[in-house]
mmCIF entry with sequence, helices, sheets and N, C-alpha, C, O atoms, coordinates in Angstrom:
data_MODEL
# 
_entry.id   MODEL 
# 
_entity.id                         1 
_entity.type                       polymer 
_entity.pdbx_number_of_molecules   1 
# 
_entity_poly.entity_id                      1 
_entity_poly.type                           'polypeptide(L)' 
_entity_poly.nstd_linkage                   no 
_entity_poly.nstd_monomer                   no 
_entity_poly.pdbx_seq_one_letter_code       MLNTIKTFLASEKGATAIEYGLIAAGIAVAIAGVVFTVGGDLDTMFGGVSTQIQAG 
_entity_poly.pdbx_seq_one_letter_code_can   MLNTIKTFLASEKGATAIEYGLIAAGIAVAIAGVVFTVGGDLDTMFGGVSTQIQAG 
_entity_poly.pdbx_strand_id                 A 
# 
loop_
_entity_poly_seq.entity_id 
_entity_poly_seq.num 
_entity_poly_seq.mon_id 
_entity_poly_seq.hetero 
1 1  MET n 
1 2  LEU n 
1 3  ASN n 
1 4  THR n 
1 5  ILE n 
1 6  LYS n 
1 7  THR n 
1 8  PHE n 
1 9  LEU n 
1 10 ALA n 
1 11 SER n 
1 12 GLU n 
1 13 LYS n 
1 14 GLY n 
1 15 ALA n 
1 16 THR n 
1 17 ALA n 
1 18 ILE n 
1 19 GLU n 
1 20 TYR n 
1 21 GLY n 
1 22 LEU n 
1 23 ILE n 
1 24 ALA n 
1 25 ALA n 
1 26 GLY n 
1 27 ILE n 
1 28 ALA n 
1 29 VAL n 
1 30 ALA n 
1 31 ILE n 
1 32 ALA n 
1 33 GLY n 
1 34 VAL n 
1 35 VAL n 
1 36 PHE n 
1 37 THR n 
1 38 VAL n 
1 39 GLY n 
1 40 GLY n 
1 41 ASP n 
1 42 LEU n 
1 43 ASP n 
1 44 THR n 
1 45 MET n 
1 46 PHE n 
1 47 GLY n 
1 48 GLY n 
1 49 VAL n 
1 50 SER n 
1 51 THR n 
1 52 GLN n 
1 53 ILE n 
1 54 GLN n 
1 55 ALA n 
1 56 GLY n 
# 
_struct_asym.id          A 
_struct_asym.entity_id   1 
# 
loop_
_struct_conf.conf_type_id 
_struct_conf.id 
_struct_conf.pdbx_PDB_helix_id 
_struct_conf.beg_label_comp_id 
_struct_conf.beg_label_asym_id 
_struct_conf.beg_label_seq_id 
_struct_conf.pdbx_beg_PDB_ins_code 
_struct_conf.end_label_comp_id 
_struct_conf.end_label_asym_id 
_struct_conf.end_label_seq_id 
_struct_conf.pdbx_end_PDB_ins_code 
_struct_conf.beg_auth_comp_id 
_struct_conf.beg_auth_asym_id 
_struct_conf.beg_auth_seq_id 
_struct_conf.end_auth_comp_id 
_struct_conf.end_auth_asym_id 
_struct_conf.end_auth_seq_id 
_struct_conf.pdbx_PDB_helix_class 
_struct_conf.details 
_struct_conf.pdbx_PDB_helix_length 
HELX_P HELX_P1 AA1 LEU A 2  ? ALA A 10 ? LEU A 2  ALA A 10 1 ? 9  
HELX_P HELX_P2 AA2 LYS A 13 ? ALA A 55 ? LYS A 13 ALA A 55 1 ? 43 
# 
_struct_conf_type.id          HELX_P 
_struct_conf_type.criteria    ? 
_struct_conf_type.reference   ? 
# 
loop_
_atom_site.group_PDB 
_atom_site.id 
_atom_site.type_symbol 
_atom_site.label_atom_id 
_atom_site.label_alt_id 
_atom_site.label_comp_id 
_atom_site.label_asym_id 
_atom_site.label_entity_id 
_atom_site.label_seq_id 
_atom_site.pdbx_PDB_ins_code 
_atom_site.Cartn_x 
_atom_site.Cartn_y 
_atom_site.Cartn_z 
_atom_site.occupancy 
_atom_site.B_iso_or_equiv 
_atom_site.pdbx_formal_charge 
_atom_site.auth_seq_id 
_atom_site.auth_comp_id 
_atom_site.auth_asym_id 
_atom_site.auth_atom_id 
_atom_site.pdbx_PDB_model_num 
ATOM 1   N N  . MET A 1 1  ? 37.826  -10.898 -7.344 1.00 0.00 ? 1  MET A N  1 
ATOM 2   C CA . MET A 1 1  ? 36.554  -10.518 -7.933 1.00 0.00 ? 1  MET A CA 1 
ATOM 3   C C  . MET A 1 1  ? 35.646  -11.732 -8.116 1.00 0.00 ? 1  MET A C  1 
ATOM 4   O O  . MET A 1 1  ? 34.458  -11.691 -7.796 1.00 0.00 ? 1  MET A O  1 
ATOM 5   N N  . LEU A 1 2  ? 36.221  -12.798 -8.632 1.00 0.00 ? 2  LEU A N  1 
ATOM 6   C CA . LEU A 1 2  ? 35.459  -14.029 -8.852 1.00 0.00 ? 2  LEU A CA 1 
ATOM 7   C C  . LEU A 1 2  ? 34.984  -14.619 -7.532 1.00 0.00 ? 2  LEU A C  1 
ATOM 8   O O  . LEU A 1 2  ? 33.881  -15.159 -7.445 1.00 0.00 ? 2  LEU A O  1 
ATOM 9   N N  . ASN A 1 3  ? 35.825  -14.513 -6.502 1.00 0.00 ? 3  ASN A N  1 
ATOM 10  C CA . ASN A 1 3  ? 35.457  -15.013 -5.183 1.00 0.00 ? 3  ASN A CA 1 
ATOM 11  C C  . ASN A 1 3  ? 34.281  -14.217 -4.610 1.00 0.00 ? 3  ASN A C  1 
ATOM 12  O O  . ASN A 1 3  ? 33.402  -14.795 -3.971 1.00 0.00 ? 3  ASN A O  1 
ATOM 13  N N  . THR A 1 4  ? 34.255  -12.906 -4.830 1.00 0.00 ? 4  THR A N  1 
ATOM 14  C CA . THR A 1 4  ? 33.152  -12.062 -4.362 1.00 0.00 ? 4  THR A CA 1 
ATOM 15  C C  . THR A 1 4  ? 31.849  -12.446 -5.042 1.00 0.00 ? 4  THR A C  1 
ATOM 16  O O  . THR A 1 4  ? 30.800  -12.468 -4.398 1.00 0.00 ? 4  THR A O  1 
ATOM 17  N N  . ILE A 1 5  ? 31.898  -12.745 -6.316 1.00 0.00 ? 5  ILE A N  1 
ATOM 18  C CA . ILE A 1 5  ? 30.690  -13.152 -7.055 1.00 0.00 ? 5  ILE A CA 1 
ATOM 19  C C  . ILE A 1 5  ? 30.186  -14.503 -6.550 1.00 0.00 ? 5  ILE A C  1 
ATOM 20  O O  . ILE A 1 5  ? 28.981  -14.704 -6.397 1.00 0.00 ? 5  ILE A O  1 
ATOM 21  N N  . LYS A 1 6  ? 31.110  -15.422 -6.293 1.00 0.00 ? 6  LYS A N  1 
ATOM 22  C CA . LYS A 1 6  ? 30.710  -16.722 -5.754 1.00 0.00 ? 6  LYS A CA 1 
ATOM 23  C C  . LYS A 1 6  ? 30.046  -16.567 -4.387 1.00 0.00 ? 6  LYS A C  1 
ATOM 24  O O  . LYS A 1 6  ? 29.037  -17.213 -4.104 1.00 0.00 ? 6  LYS A O  1 
ATOM 25  N N  . THR A 1 7  ? 30.612  -15.714 -3.550 1.00 0.00 ? 7  THR A N  1 
ATOM 26  C CA . THR A 1 7  ? 30.040  -15.478 -2.226 1.00 0.00 ? 7  THR A CA 1 
ATOM 27  C C  . THR A 1 7  ? 28.647  -14.871 -2.349 1.00 0.00 ? 7  THR A C  1 
ATOM 28  O O  . THR A 1 7  ? 27.729  -15.256 -1.626 1.00 0.00 ? 7  THR A O  1 
ATOM 29  N N  . PHE A 1 8  ? 28.495  -13.923 -3.267 1.00 0.00 ? 8  PHE A N  1 
ATOM 30  C CA . PHE A 1 8  ? 27.195  -13.278 -3.473 1.00 0.00 ? 8  PHE A CA 1 
ATOM 31  C C  . PHE A 1 8  ? 26.153  -14.292 -3.937 1.00 0.00 ? 8  PHE A C  1 
ATOM 32  O O  . PHE A 1 8  ? 25.022  -14.272 -3.450 1.00 0.00 ? 8  PHE A O  1 
ATOM 33  N N  . LEU A 1 9  ? 26.499  -15.155 -4.844 1.00 0.00 ? 9  LEU A N  1 
ATOM 34  C CA . LEU A 1 9  ? 25.561  -16.142 -5.374 1.00 0.00 ? 9  LEU A CA 1 
ATOM 35  C C  . LEU A 1 9  ? 25.223  -17.218 -4.345 1.00 0.00 ? 9  LEU A C  1 
ATOM 36  O O  . LEU A 1 9  ? 24.125  -17.773 -4.378 1.00 0.00 ? 9  LEU A O  1 
ATOM 37  N N  . ALA A 1 10 ? 26.140  -17.519 -3.438 1.00 0.00 ? 10 ALA A N  1 
ATOM 38  C CA . ALA A 1 10 ? 25.906  -18.545 -2.426 1.00 0.00 ? 10 ALA A CA 1 
ATOM 39  C C  . ALA A 1 10 ? 25.104  -18.004 -1.242 1.00 0.00 ? 10 ALA A C  1 
ATOM 40  O O  . ALA A 1 10 ? 24.536  -18.782 -0.474 1.00 0.00 ? 10 ALA A O  1 
ATOM 41  N N  . SER A 1 11 ? 25.054  -16.688 -1.088 1.00 0.00 ? 11 SER A N  1 
ATOM 42  C CA . SER A 1 11 ? 24.362  -16.084 0.057  1.00 0.00 ? 11 SER A CA 1 
ATOM 43  C C  . SER A 1 11 ? 22.855  -16.280 -0.065 1.00 0.00 ? 11 SER A C  1 
ATOM 44  O O  . SER A 1 11 ? 22.280  -16.122 -1.142 1.00 0.00 ? 11 SER A O  1 
ATOM 45  N N  . GLU A 1 12 ? 22.229  -16.624 1.052  1.00 0.00 ? 12 GLU A N  1 
ATOM 46  C CA . GLU A 1 12 ? 20.771  -16.797 1.080  1.00 0.00 ? 12 GLU A CA 1 
ATOM 47  C C  . GLU A 1 12 ? 20.078  -15.685 1.851  1.00 0.00 ? 12 GLU A C  1 
ATOM 48  O O  . GLU A 1 12 ? 18.888  -15.800 2.146  1.00 0.00 ? 12 GLU A O  1 
ATOM 49  N N  . LYS A 1 13 ? 20.783  -14.620 2.182  1.00 0.00 ? 13 LYS A N  1 
ATOM 50  C CA . LYS A 1 13 ? 20.196  -13.524 2.948  1.00 0.00 ? 13 LYS A CA 1 
ATOM 51  C C  . LYS A 1 13 ? 19.062  -12.855 2.182  1.00 0.00 ? 13 LYS A C  1 
ATOM 52  O O  . LYS A 1 13 ? 18.040  -12.503 2.772  1.00 0.00 ? 13 LYS A O  1 
ATOM 53  N N  . GLY A 1 14 ? 19.229  -12.678 0.894  1.00 0.00 ? 14 GLY A N  1 
ATOM 54  C CA . GLY A 1 14 ? 18.186  -12.052 0.085  1.00 0.00 ? 14 GLY A CA 1 
ATOM 55  C C  . GLY A 1 14 ? 16.923  -12.894 0.037  1.00 0.00 ? 14 GLY A C  1 
ATOM 56  O O  . GLY A 1 14 ? 15.814  -12.366 0.111  1.00 0.00 ? 14 GLY A O  1 
ATOM 57  N N  . ALA A 1 15 ? 17.092  -14.197 -0.086 1.00 0.00 ? 15 ALA A N  1 
ATOM 58  C CA . ALA A 1 15 ? 15.937  -15.102 -0.133 1.00 0.00 ? 15 ALA A CA 1 
ATOM 59  C C  . ALA A 1 15 ? 15.189  -15.070 1.197  1.00 0.00 ? 15 ALA A C  1 
ATOM 60  O O  . ALA A 1 15 ? 13.958  -15.092 1.223  1.00 0.00 ? 15 ALA A O  1 
ATOM 61  N N  . THR A 1 16 ? 15.933  -15.016 2.296  1.00 0.00 ? 16 THR A N  1 
ATOM 62  C CA . THR A 1 16 ? 15.308  -14.962 3.613  1.00 0.00 ? 16 THR A CA 1 
ATOM 63  C C  . THR A 1 16 ? 14.531  -13.666 3.774  1.00 0.00 ? 16 THR A C  1 
ATOM 64  O O  . THR A 1 16 ? 13.425  -13.668 4.314  1.00 0.00 ? 16 THR A O  1 
ATOM 65  N N  . ALA A 1 17 ? 15.098  -12.569 3.313  1.00 0.00 ? 17 ALA A N  1 
ATOM 66  C CA . ALA A 1 17 ? 14.412  -11.276 3.402  1.00 0.00 ? 17 ALA A CA 1 
ATOM 67  C C  . ALA A 1 17 ? 13.118  -11.295 2.596  1.00 0.00 ? 17 ALA A C  1 
ATOM 68  O O  . ALA A 1 17 ? 12.098  -10.760 3.032  1.00 0.00 ? 17 ALA A O  1 
ATOM 69  N N  . ILE A 1 18 ? 13.164  -11.906 1.429  1.00 0.00 ? 18 ILE A N  1 
ATOM 70  C CA . ILE A 1 18 ? 11.960  -12.002 0.587  1.00 0.00 ? 18 ILE A CA 1 
ATOM 71  C C  . ILE A 1 18 ? 10.905  -12.854 1.286  1.00 0.00 ? 18 ILE A C  1 
ATOM 72  O O  . ILE A 1 18 ? 9.720   -12.521 1.257  1.00 0.00 ? 18 ILE A O  1 
ATOM 73  N N  . GLU A 1 19 ? 11.322  -13.936 1.905  1.00 0.00 ? 19 GLU A N  1 
ATOM 74  C CA . GLU A 1 19 ? 10.366  -14.799 2.619  1.00 0.00 ? 19 GLU A CA 1 
ATOM 75  C C  . GLU A 1 19 ? 9.707   -14.045 3.764  1.00 0.00 ? 19 GLU A C  1 
ATOM 76  O O  . GLU A 1 19 ? 8.493   -14.134 3.952  1.00 0.00 ? 19 GLU A O  1 
ATOM 77  N N  . TYR A 1 20 ? 10.503  -13.302 4.533  1.00 0.00 ? 20 TYR A N  1 
ATOM 78  C CA . TYR A 1 20 ? 9.932   -12.507 5.615  1.00 0.00 ? 20 TYR A CA 1 
ATOM 79  C C  . TYR A 1 20 ? 8.983   -11.439 5.072  1.00 0.00 ? 20 TYR A C  1 
ATOM 80  O O  . TYR A 1 20 ? 7.951   -11.154 5.680  1.00 0.00 ? 20 TYR A O  1 
ATOM 81  N N  . GLY A 1 21 ? 9.326   -10.859 3.944  1.00 0.00 ? 21 GLY A N  1 
ATOM 82  C CA . GLY A 1 21 ? 8.458   -9.870  3.315  1.00 0.00 ? 21 GLY A CA 1 
ATOM 83  C C  . GLY A 1 21 ? 7.123   -10.480 2.908  1.00 0.00 ? 21 GLY A C  1 
ATOM 84  O O  . GLY A 1 21 ? 6.072   -9.867  3.095  1.00 0.00 ? 21 GLY A O  1 
ATOM 85  N N  . LEU A 1 22 ? 7.165   -11.678 2.356  1.00 0.00 ? 22 LEU A N  1 
ATOM 86  C CA . LEU A 1 22 ? 5.930   -12.359 1.958  1.00 0.00 ? 22 LEU A CA 1 
ATOM 87  C C  . LEU A 1 22 ? 5.079   -12.706 3.176  1.00 0.00 ? 22 LEU A C  1 
ATOM 88  O O  . LEU A 1 22 ? 3.854   -12.592 3.131  1.00 0.00 ? 22 LEU A O  1 
ATOM 89  N N  . ILE A 1 23 ? 5.726   -13.131 4.265  1.00 0.00 ? 23 ILE A N  1 
ATOM 90  C CA . ILE A 1 23 ? 4.981   -13.427 5.492  1.00 0.00 ? 23 ILE A CA 1 
ATOM 91  C C  . ILE A 1 23 ? 4.320   -12.168 6.017  1.00 0.00 ? 23 ILE A C  1 
ATOM 92  O O  . ILE A 1 23 ? 3.148   -12.189 6.392  1.00 0.00 ? 23 ILE A O  1 
ATOM 93  N N  . ALA A 1 24 ? 5.071   -11.062 6.046  1.00 0.00 ? 24 ALA A N  1 
ATOM 94  C CA . ALA A 1 24 ? 4.516   -9.783  6.524  1.00 0.00 ? 24 ALA A CA 1 
ATOM 95  C C  . ALA A 1 24 ? 3.361   -9.334  5.638  1.00 0.00 ? 24 ALA A C  1 
ATOM 96  O O  . ALA A 1 24 ? 2.363   -8.822  6.146  1.00 0.00 ? 24 ALA A O  1 
ATOM 97  N N  . ALA A 1 25 ? 3.476   -9.513  4.327  1.00 0.00 ? 25 ALA A N  1 
ATOM 98  C CA . ALA A 1 25 ? 2.398   -9.131  3.418  1.00 0.00 ? 25 ALA A CA 1 
ATOM 99  C C  . ALA A 1 25 ? 1.159   -9.990  3.660  1.00 0.00 ? 25 ALA A C  1 
ATOM 100 O O  . ALA A 1 25 ? 0.038   -9.481  3.634  1.00 0.00 ? 25 ALA A O  1 
ATOM 101 N N  . GLY A 1 26 ? 1.351   -11.272 3.893  1.00 0.00 ? 26 GLY A N  1 
ATOM 102 C CA . GLY A 1 26 ? 0.223   -12.155 4.185  1.00 0.00 ? 26 GLY A CA 1 
ATOM 103 C C  . GLY A 1 26 ? -0.490  -11.764 5.469  1.00 0.00 ? 26 GLY A C  1 
ATOM 104 O O  . GLY A 1 26 ? -1.719  -11.775 5.536  1.00 0.00 ? 26 GLY A O  1 
ATOM 105 N N  . ILE A 1 27 ? 0.286   -11.421 6.483  1.00 0.00 ? 27 ILE A N  1 
ATOM 106 C CA . ILE A 1 27 ? -0.316  -10.986 7.749  1.00 0.00 ? 27 ILE A CA 1 
ATOM 107 C C  . ILE A 1 27 ? -1.076  -9.679  7.552  1.00 0.00 ? 27 ILE A C  1 
ATOM 108 O O  . ILE A 1 27 ? -2.164  -9.504  8.100  1.00 0.00 ? 27 ILE A O  1 
ATOM 109 N N  . ALA A 1 28 ? -0.510  -8.765  6.775  1.00 0.00 ? 28 ALA A N  1 
ATOM 110 C CA . ALA A 1 28 ? -1.189  -7.480  6.504  1.00 0.00 ? 28 ALA A CA 1 
ATOM 111 C C  . ALA A 1 28 ? -2.506  -7.691  5.768  1.00 0.00 ? 28 ALA A C  1 
ATOM 112 O O  . ALA A 1 28 ? -3.499  -7.030  6.071  1.00 0.00 ? 28 ALA A O  1 
ATOM 113 N N  . VAL A 1 29 ? -2.520  -8.602  4.810  1.00 0.00 ? 29 VAL A N  1 
ATOM 114 C CA . VAL A 1 29 ? -3.760  -8.900  4.084  1.00 0.00 ? 29 VAL A CA 1 
ATOM 115 C C  . VAL A 1 29 ? -4.797  -9.508  5.012  1.00 0.00 ? 29 VAL A C  1 
ATOM 116 O O  . VAL A 1 29 ? -5.981  -9.183  4.924  1.00 0.00 ? 29 VAL A O  1 
ATOM 117 N N  . ALA A 1 30 ? -4.354  -10.394 5.905  1.00 0.00 ? 30 ALA A N  1 
ATOM 118 C CA . ALA A 1 30 ? -5.290  -11.002 6.863  1.00 0.00 ? 30 ALA A CA 1 
ATOM 119 C C  . ALA A 1 30 ? -5.875  -9.953  7.800  1.00 0.00 ? 30 ALA A C  1 
ATOM 120 O O  . ALA A 1 30 ? -7.076  -9.963  8.071  1.00 0.00 ? 30 ALA A O  1 
ATOM 121 N N  . ILE A 1 31 ? -5.034  -9.049  8.297  1.00 0.00 ? 31 ILE A N  1 
ATOM 122 C CA . ILE A 1 31 ? -5.521  -7.982  9.184  1.00 0.00 ? 31 ILE A CA 1 
ATOM 123 C C  . ILE A 1 31 ? -6.500  -7.080  8.454  1.00 0.00 ? 31 ILE A C  1 
ATOM 124 O O  . ILE A 1 31 ? -7.540  -6.718  9.005  1.00 0.00 ? 31 ILE A O  1 
ATOM 125 N N  . ALA A 1 32 ? -6.177  -6.711  7.212  1.00 0.00 ? 32 ALA A N  1 
ATOM 126 C CA . ALA A 1 32 ? -7.073  -5.868  6.431  1.00 0.00 ? 32 ALA A CA 1 
ATOM 127 C C  . ALA A 1 32 ? -8.418  -6.562  6.202  1.00 0.00 ? 32 ALA A C  1 
ATOM 128 O O  . ALA A 1 32 ? -9.469  -5.926  6.280  1.00 0.00 ? 32 ALA A O  1 
ATOM 129 N N  . GLY A 1 33 ? -8.383  -7.841  5.926  1.00 0.00 ? 33 GLY A N  1 
ATOM 130 C CA . GLY A 1 33 ? -9.634  -8.593  5.737  1.00 0.00 ? 33 GLY A CA 1 
ATOM 131 C C  . GLY A 1 33 ? -10.491 -8.611  6.985  1.00 0.00 ? 33 GLY A C  1 
ATOM 132 O O  . GLY A 1 33 ? -11.709 -8.451  6.912  1.00 0.00 ? 33 GLY A O  1 
ATOM 133 N N  . VAL A 1 34 ? -9.859  -8.804  8.129  1.00 0.00 ? 34 VAL A N  1 
ATOM 134 C CA . VAL A 1 34 ? -10.615 -8.806  9.393  1.00 0.00 ? 34 VAL A CA 1 
ATOM 135 C C  . VAL A 1 34 ? -11.182 -7.429  9.678  1.00 0.00 ? 34 VAL A C  1 
ATOM 136 O O  . VAL A 1 34 ? -12.327 -7.308  10.114 1.00 0.00 ? 34 VAL A O  1 
ATOM 137 N N  . VAL A 1 35 ? -10.396 -6.391  9.438  1.00 0.00 ? 35 VAL A N  1 
ATOM 138 C CA . VAL A 1 35 ? -10.867 -5.024  9.700  1.00 0.00 ? 35 VAL A CA 1 
ATOM 139 C C  . VAL A 1 35 ? -12.059 -4.700  8.817  1.00 0.00 ? 35 VAL A C  1 
ATOM 140 O O  . VAL A 1 35 ? -13.044 -4.136  9.295  1.00 0.00 ? 35 VAL A O  1 
ATOM 141 N N  . PHE A 1 36 ? -11.990 -5.043  7.546  1.00 0.00 ? 36 PHE A N  1 
ATOM 142 C CA . PHE A 1 36 ? -13.117 -4.741  6.654  1.00 0.00 ? 36 PHE A CA 1 
ATOM 143 C C  . PHE A 1 36 ? -14.341 -5.579  6.986  1.00 0.00 ? 36 PHE A C  1 
ATOM 144 O O  . PHE A 1 36 ? -15.469 -5.110  6.835  1.00 0.00 ? 36 PHE A O  1 
ATOM 145 N N  . THR A 1 37 ? -14.138 -6.807  7.433  1.00 0.00 ? 37 THR A N  1 
ATOM 146 C CA . THR A 1 37 ? -15.254 -7.676  7.781  1.00 0.00 ? 37 THR A CA 1 
ATOM 147 C C  . THR A 1 37 ? -15.936 -7.226  9.068  1.00 0.00 ? 37 THR A C  1 
ATOM 148 O O  . THR A 1 37 ? -17.163 -7.164  9.139  1.00 0.00 ? 37 THR A O  1 
ATOM 149 N N  . VAL A 1 38 ? -15.144 -6.916  10.071 1.00 0.00 ? 38 VAL A N  1 
ATOM 150 C CA . VAL A 1 38 ? -15.680 -6.573  11.383 1.00 0.00 ? 38 VAL A CA 1 
ATOM 151 C C  . VAL A 1 38 ? -15.961 -5.073  11.491 1.00 0.00 ? 38 VAL A C  1 
ATOM 152 O O  . VAL A 1 38 ? -16.679 -4.645  12.395 1.00 0.00 ? 38 VAL A O  1 
ATOM 153 N N  . GLY A 1 39 ? -15.413 -4.285  10.594 1.00 0.00 ? 39 GLY A N  1 
ATOM 154 C CA . GLY A 1 39 ? -15.551 -2.828  10.668 1.00 0.00 ? 39 GLY A CA 1 
ATOM 155 C C  . GLY A 1 39 ? -16.996 -2.360  10.694 1.00 0.00 ? 39 GLY A C  1 
ATOM 156 O O  . GLY A 1 39 ? -17.344 -1.480  11.481 1.00 0.00 ? 39 GLY A O  1 
ATOM 157 N N  . GLY A 1 40 ? -17.834 -2.928  9.854  1.00 0.00 ? 40 GLY A N  1 
ATOM 158 C CA . GLY A 1 40 ? -19.252 -2.537  9.816  1.00 0.00 ? 40 GLY A CA 1 
ATOM 159 C C  . GLY A 1 40 ? -19.968 -2.858  11.115 1.00 0.00 ? 40 GLY A C  1 
ATOM 160 O O  . GLY A 1 40 ? -20.778 -2.069  11.602 1.00 0.00 ? 40 GLY A O  1 
ATOM 161 N N  . ASP A 1 41 ? -19.664 -4.019  11.670 1.00 0.00 ? 41 ASP A N  1 
ATOM 162 C CA . ASP A 1 41 ? -20.275 -4.407  12.950 1.00 0.00 ? 41 ASP A CA 1 
ATOM 163 C C  . ASP A 1 41 ? -19.844 -3.471  14.073 1.00 0.00 ? 41 ASP A C  1 
ATOM 164 O O  . ASP A 1 41 ? -20.655 -3.081  14.913 1.00 0.00 ? 41 ASP A O  1 
ATOM 165 N N  . LEU A 1 42 ? -18.567 -3.117  14.081 1.00 0.00 ? 42 LEU A N  1 
ATOM 166 C CA . LEU A 1 42 ? -18.075 -2.196  15.116 1.00 0.00 ? 42 LEU A CA 1 
ATOM 167 C C  . LEU A 1 42 ? -18.707 -0.821  14.979 1.00 0.00 ? 42 LEU A C  1 
ATOM 168 O O  . LEU A 1 42 ? -19.037 -0.182  15.978 1.00 0.00 ? 42 LEU A O  1 
ATOM 169 N N  . ASP A 1 43 ? -18.878 -0.364  13.737 1.00 0.00 ? 43 ASP A N  1 
ATOM 170 C CA . ASP A 1 43 ? -19.501 0.937   13.501 1.00 0.00 ? 43 ASP A CA 1 
ATOM 171 C C  . ASP A 1 43 ? -20.932 0.933   14.030 1.00 0.00 ? 43 ASP A C  1 
ATOM 172 O O  . ASP A 1 43 ? -21.365 1.901   14.656 1.00 0.00 ? 43 ASP A O  1 
ATOM 173 N N  . THR A 1 44 ? -21.655 -0.134  13.787 1.00 0.00 ? 44 THR A N  1 
ATOM 174 C CA . THR A 1 44 ? -23.033 -0.253  14.280 1.00 0.00 ? 44 THR A CA 1 
ATOM 175 C C  . THR A 1 44 ? -23.052 -0.273  15.806 1.00 0.00 ? 44 THR A C  1 
ATOM 176 O O  . THR A 1 44 ? -23.870 0.402   16.430 1.00 0.00 ? 44 THR A O  1 
ATOM 177 N N  . MET A 1 45 ? -22.159 -1.039  16.397 1.00 0.00 ? 45 MET A N  1 
ATOM 178 C CA . MET A 1 45 ? -22.129 -1.152  17.862 1.00 0.00 ? 45 MET A CA 1 
ATOM 179 C C  . MET A 1 45 ? -21.810 0.187   18.511 1.00 0.00 ? 45 MET A C  1 
ATOM 180 O O  . MET A 1 45 ? -22.501 0.607   19.440 1.00 0.00 ? 45 MET A O  1 
ATOM 181 N N  . PHE A 1 46 ? -20.767 0.863   18.030 1.00 0.00 ? 46 PHE A N  1 
ATOM 182 C CA . PHE A 1 46 ? -20.395 2.145   18.627 1.00 0.00 ? 46 PHE A CA 1 
ATOM 183 C C  . PHE A 1 46 ? -21.427 3.225   18.327 1.00 0.00 ? 46 PHE A C  1 
ATOM 184 O O  . PHE A 1 46 ? -21.586 4.156   19.116 1.00 0.00 ? 46 PHE A O  1 
ATOM 185 N N  . GLY A 1 47 ? -22.122 3.120   17.213 1.00 0.00 ? 47 GLY A N  1 
ATOM 186 C CA . GLY A 1 47 ? -23.206 4.049   16.927 1.00 0.00 ? 47 GLY A CA 1 
ATOM 187 C C  . GLY A 1 47 ? -24.335 3.890   17.942 1.00 0.00 ? 47 GLY A C  1 
ATOM 188 O O  . GLY A 1 47 ? -24.915 4.875   18.401 1.00 0.00 ? 47 GLY A O  1 
ATOM 189 N N  . GLY A 1 48 ? -24.639 2.641   18.286 1.00 0.00 ? 48 GLY A N  1 
ATOM 190 C CA . GLY A 1 48 ? -25.678 2.387   19.313 1.00 0.00 ? 48 GLY A CA 1 
ATOM 191 C C  . GLY A 1 48 ? -25.257 2.902   20.673 1.00 0.00 ? 48 GLY A C  1 
ATOM 192 O O  . GLY A 1 48 ? -26.061 3.485   21.401 1.00 0.00 ? 48 GLY A O  1 
ATOM 193 N N  . VAL A 1 49 ? -24.004 2.689   21.014 1.00 0.00 ? 49 VAL A N  1 
ATOM 194 C CA . VAL A 1 49 ? -23.487 3.197   22.309 1.00 0.00 ? 49 VAL A CA 1 
ATOM 195 C C  . VAL A 1 49 ? -23.546 4.718   22.336 1.00 0.00 ? 49 VAL A C  1 
ATOM 196 O O  . VAL A 1 49 ? -23.943 5.312   23.338 1.00 0.00 ? 49 VAL A O  1 
ATOM 197 N N  . SER A 1 50 ? -23.156 5.334   21.250 1.00 0.00 ? 50 SER A N  1 
ATOM 198 C CA . SER A 1 50 ? -23.195 6.810   21.159 1.00 0.00 ? 50 SER A CA 1 
ATOM 199 C C  . SER A 1 50 ? -24.614 7.330   21.308 1.00 0.00 ? 50 SER A C  1 
ATOM 200 O O  . SER A 1 50 ? -24.839 8.328   21.992 1.00 0.00 ? 50 SER A O  1 
ATOM 201 N N  . THR A 1 51 ? -25.561 6.673   20.684 1.00 0.00 ? 51 THR A N  1 
ATOM 202 C CA . THR A 1 51 ? -26.958 7.081   20.778 1.00 0.00 ? 51 THR A CA 1 
ATOM 203 C C  . THR A 1 51 ? -27.469 6.959   22.214 1.00 0.00 ? 51 THR A C  1 
ATOM 204 O O  . THR A 1 51 ? -28.187 7.831   22.703 1.00 0.00 ? 51 THR A O  1 
ATOM 205 N N  . GLN A 1 52 ? -27.095 5.876   22.878 1.00 0.00 ? 52 GLN A N  1 
ATOM 206 C CA . GLN A 1 52 ? -27.533 5.681   24.255 1.00 0.00 ? 52 GLN A CA 1 
ATOM 207 C C  . GLN A 1 52 ? -26.921 6.714   25.195 1.00 0.00 ? 52 GLN A C  1 
ATOM 208 O O  . GLN A 1 52 ? -27.579 7.190   26.120 1.00 0.00 ? 52 GLN A O  1 
ATOM 209 N N  . ILE A 1 53 ? -25.661 7.056   24.950 1.00 0.00 ? 53 ILE A N  1 
ATOM 210 C CA . ILE A 1 53 ? -25.002 8.054   25.800 1.00 0.00 ? 53 ILE A CA 1 
ATOM 211 C C  . ILE A 1 53 ? -25.666 9.418   25.595 1.00 0.00 ? 53 ILE A C  1 
ATOM 212 O O  . ILE A 1 53 ? -25.901 10.138  26.565 1.00 0.00 ? 53 ILE A O  1 
ATOM 213 N N  . GLN A 1 54 ? -25.969 9.780   24.353 1.00 0.00 ? 54 GLN A N  1 
ATOM 214 C CA . GLN A 1 54 ? -26.589 11.078  24.077 1.00 0.00 ? 54 GLN A CA 1 
ATOM 215 C C  . GLN A 1 54 ? -28.003 11.136  24.633 1.00 0.00 ? 54 GLN A C  1 
ATOM 216 O O  . GLN A 1 54 ? -28.465 12.203  25.039 1.00 0.00 ? 54 GLN A O  1 
ATOM 217 N N  . ALA A 1 55 ? -28.692 10.008  24.657 1.00 0.00 ? 55 ALA A N  1 
ATOM 218 C CA . ALA A 1 55 ? -30.058 9.974   25.177 1.00 0.00 ? 55 ALA A CA 1 
ATOM 219 C C  . ALA A 1 55 ? -30.061 10.112  26.704 1.00 0.00 ? 55 ALA A C  1 
ATOM 220 O O  . ALA A 1 55 ? -31.047 10.534  27.309 1.00 0.00 ? 55 ALA A O  1 
ATOM 221 N N  . GLY A 1 56 ? -28.940 9.747   27.298 1.00 0.00 ? 56 GLY A N  1 
ATOM 222 C CA . GLY A 1 56 ? -28.820 9.908   28.751 1.00 0.00 ? 56 GLY A CA 1 
ATOM 223 C C  . GLY A 1 56 ? -29.341 8.755   29.456 1.00 0.00 ? 56 GLY A C  1 
ATOM 224 O O  . GLY A 1 56 ? -29.320 8.721   30.687 1.00 0.00 ? 56 GLY A O  1 
# 
């Protein structure tokens, strides 16, 4: 039992998983920021394209 606890405390798998989670969260925040920043510009651009297509 004591050996199992020592092994559990020495393991770094949990820390690695947390680090990967933080990296993934950072990437998600960066993507969300880009989408919100560029989203308005894309909406304007596609609105203009749609208007031109409808006008013929």
